[in-house]
N, C-alpha and C positions, 0 to 999 in steps of 0.2 A: 496069556490071553485073559485069564481070570482076573488078574490084577488090573488090566485095562477096563474090564467091566465094572469092577469095584470102584475104580477111580471115576468112571463116567456116572455111576449111580449115587455117589456121595452127596450130591446136591438135592436128592429127593428121598432117599431111604433113611430109615432109623435102624441103627445097629444095636445089638444086644450085649455083646461081651466086652465092655469097657475095660475091665480088669485084665483081660487077656491082651489088650493092646497098649495100655498106658501105665506108667509109674507115677503115682501121686506125689507131689512135692508139697512145700509149705503153704499154709493158708495165706492168701493175699488180701481177702476182704470178705465181708459178710453183709447180707441184707435181710429183709423180713422173711423171705422164703428160700433164699439161696446163699451158698458159700462159693467162693472162688479160690481155687488152688492153682499153683503152677503144676505142670505135668510134662512128661516127656514120653515119646513113643518108645516102647520096648525094642522095636526093631532098629531104632537109631542107636547103634552101639556106642557112638561117641557122645550121645546125649546133648548134642549141640543145639537142636531145635526145641525150644521151649514153647509150650502152649499154655493158655489160661483155660482151666476147666471150671465152667459154671455149673454147679450142681443145684438143681431146683427140687425141693421136697414136694412131692405130689400131695401129701396130706395137708400142707399149708395152703396150696392153691385150690384144692377141691372144695374148700368151704365157701367159695364165692365164684359164681360163673364168670364174672368179669375178670377175675384173676386167671382163670383157665384161658379165656379168650386173649388176654394180654400176652401170655406165654406163647400161645400158638401164633399170634400176630408178630411177636418178636422173632420167632424162628422163621416165619415166612419172609419178613422184611430182610433179615440177615442173609437168608439164602439168595435173595434177589440182588443184593448189593455187591458190586465188584468194582472196587476203586482202591488205589494204593494208599489213600489217606483215611480209609474207613476200615475198622476192625473186620476181619474175615471170619465167618463161621465155616469151619472145616468139616465137622461131622456132628451128628446128633446120635446119642445113645439113650436107650430107655430101659429101665428095670422096673420091678414091681413098685418100688418106693420112690424112685428118682428119675428125673430127666437131666441128662448131662449134655452140655453144649461145649464142644471143643473149639476154642476161639484163638485168634492170634494173640500172642503174649506181647504186651507193651510195658516197657520199663517206665518208672517215674511215679508210681503210686496212683491213687484214685483221682480222677479228673475233678470230681466235685470238691475235693480238698484243695486242689490247685486253684480252682475258680474262686473259692472262698478266700484264699490267701491273697489274691490279686484285688 
């Protein structure tokens, strides 16, 4: 019953213990305030389900109120989107230094690079 509650609340709550739940994989990309790694859930003993973990540094976004609002808006929009062709936000974790977004993992590299090459 507890697992059912956790599953029902994932769309609205912020979790704290990311390291208890996930194993970090290689770096996939980097931006101004964030890094993206692949990761797997520790409870997934086969390690078959990969996720993309976007880690946002709070110290970088705190310098500008607009940056804070952009991150909050990104989380809000991703929580509302439910479509098979749009990346899914699975969970949000927060620590004293970081905000972590657990997203669907998509193969193929960065979209911006693919658009530039076309």
